[in-house]
N, C-alpha and C positions, 0 to 999 in steps of 0.2 A: 503495500499499499505505499502511494506517496505520502509525504510531510506536507501537511498545510503549516507555512512560516507567514503567510498575509493574505490578504484579500485577493483572489485570484491568484497567486504566487505558490506552486507545490514542487517539492523537490524530489523524487526518487526515481526507479528505473524506468524508462517509460517517458520521464516529463523532466524538464529544465528548467529552469527559473529565468522567465522571459520568453522562454519558448525556442524552436529551433531543436536541433540535433540532442538525441537524448542516449546517452552511454548505459552503459550494463550495468553498473554499479552507482551509488545514490551521492551528491553531489551534496555534502555536509556543509562546508564554510567554501564562501564566497563574498571575498574582498575584490570589489569590481569598479574600478573608480568610474566607468559609466554609469555607475549609481548614484553620482555625488556632483556637488558643483561648489565644493569645497574642499579642504583638509577636511576629515571630521575632530570633533572636540572630545579628549578622554571620556571615554564613559557613556558617551551621548548615544551608541547606535550599538545593535548587536549584528552578529554577521553568521547567518548558516543556525542549523539544528543538529540535533544528534542524540544519542544517548545519555548525554550531560547535560540538555537542554542548550539554550540558546548563549551564546558567547558574546561577551563584550568585549571591543576594542579597548585598548590603550595605548593614549597618545599622546608622546612629547614632543612639542615644536616651538619650544619657548626661543631658541634659535632661528627660527623660521625659516629654515632653509630646505622644509619639505614644503610644497605648492601643490595645487589641481590645476591640473591645464585643460585647456577644452581640446585639444587634440587628438585624433582617432579615438572621438568617441568617449575620451577623459583619460586622465591620465595621473598618478601619481610622481612628483619629480623631484629627486635630491640634486640641491644646488651647490652643497660644500662638504667637507669634512666635518662638521658637527656632529660628535658623535653622540651629545644628548639628544639627539632630533630622532623619533622612531614611530614606526605604526607597528601593533603586533596584535594578533589575536590566534583563535581557533584551536583544534583540538589538544590535549596530550597521548602523542603516539609513541611514548619513548621507546615503550615495549610491547609486545603481545598484539601487536594490530596490523593488517597489512594493508595498505595505503594507496593512496596515486594523490599527486600534487601535481598541476599543471600553472603554468605560469607564462606572461608576456614580458618584455623587457627590451630595454634600447641603451646600451651604456654612454657616458661621456669619460671623456679620460682626466676632470678634475682629480678624480680619487676614486683609487683602487683597492679591492677590499670583498668582501662578502655581501651579495644582493640580498638574498634569503638566507636566515639563520633561523636555527633554535633560539628560543629565548633563555632558556634551560640548559645550560650546557652539564649539568652536575650528573643526569643519567648518560645521555647520548648526545656527542657531539653530531651535529644534523647542519647540512649545508646545501643550496642548491642556487642553480642559474648562474652565478659570476664567481670566479676567483682570482683576485687580485689583478680581476681587469679582463680576465680570458674566459669566453664564452662556455656554455654546455656544463657546467661542473655539477655533479652530485655526489654528495659524500654523507650517506646515510649511517655514519660513525665509523664506515670504512671508504675505500676509495675504488667507488667506480667510474667514476673519471674526475679525479684532479688534477686540472690541465696546468702546465708551465709553457705553452703559448697559445696563441689563435685569439682574433680579438675582431670585432668588426663594429661600425655605427649604425647598425639596420637593426629594424625590430627582429626580434630572438622569440622563437617559439620553443620551449622545453616543458618535456612531461617525465616526472619521476616515477617511478613504482618500487617496492619493498615489498617483498611475499615473506610473513611472520612463519608460515611454513617449512619453506625450503631454503630460507636467505636470500632469495636470488633479488638483487638488485640490478633495475633496466631504467635505459634513458634516452628517450625519443626526442628527437631536434628537429626543428625545421625552422628556414626564412620565406624562401618566396617559392618553394614546392614541398608535397605533402611528405610526412615520413613512408618510407616502404618496408621498412625493417627497425630493427634497433639501433641508436649509433653507440652504446656502449653497456655492456652488460658484468658483471661480477657475483661472486656468493660469498656470503661470511654468517652464518646463520647463529653462531655464536656471539659476534659483535653489534649487528645491525639493530635498525631500530626508525624510527620516526622522531619530528619534532615535539617538540613540548611549549607550544605556541609559534607562529612563525612570524620572524620579525623580519621587518623590511628594511634593507640598508646596511645594515652594522652587526658586529658582534654584541652578544649580551652586554659586553661591558661599554660599549660605545665603540671599541675599537675596530682596525678594518671596514674603513665606513667606505662602501659602492656609492658613486654618483650614479645620476641615471634616472631613466625614466620605467614605470611599471603600470602597465595596464590592466591587469589584475593578478591575482592568486585566487586558487578553486581547489579544493581538497576535496576527496573523494573517498570514501569508507570500503574500498576494495582496488582489485587492480584492474585500469584500462588495458582494453585489448589492441591491437594493431587496427584494428577497424573503428573502434570510441576514439582514436589517436586522429585516424584521420578523417571520422565525422566532426570531431571538435575543431581540427585546421579547415574545414571546409566552411563551418560556422563561422569562424574570427579574421578569416585571412581577409578580406577587402577592407574590415577596420582597420587593419594595420597595413593598407598598403600594397596586397598581395595579389 
């Protein structure tokens, strides 16, 4: 059964928030800049539902380094290396949960660090999107792809999945063409896991700041298939110029 999160909005297999393609697993966290007209204020909004209920965003932006921009239907922009400014929210998947995270991003060269990171690194060190200014990173407490080269200044799509039963981590990536297979895979059943809330633009201590744009971060309570990934790419590619 789909989950009703607001008037006319349902999330679950066969239904997606706002319409469009329906993946085979449930969308339970949906931080999409297209749903805003400004940077959200601390604690003022909730994003998604799930077994622990709605999750309130925590926003710190005293330095004003995060802004909302209308480009590409809406995006969050980090303009400098102020580490105290961040947006975070979402589930605690540090242990025992298969999941997928889907994000769109475009880097700038102002500062190079971690684009998406776990808010709490005590149980699992989780990172995705960009690492030191290089694209296509995924680190669910071990290296599925920890790049030391490769960057661009275009919109990137990335899907990271982790299977709690097998320890398999997968990365799908795309720019102007849909993925036809995984870009990177690695297995680590003993150490792998997920984020304990997803933090945008830096590590939990405010270090390793990554500047750039994020269109959205979406989390699913299972593993997206290749067909799911291709369907999501088709749904969002036009918004990001492809």
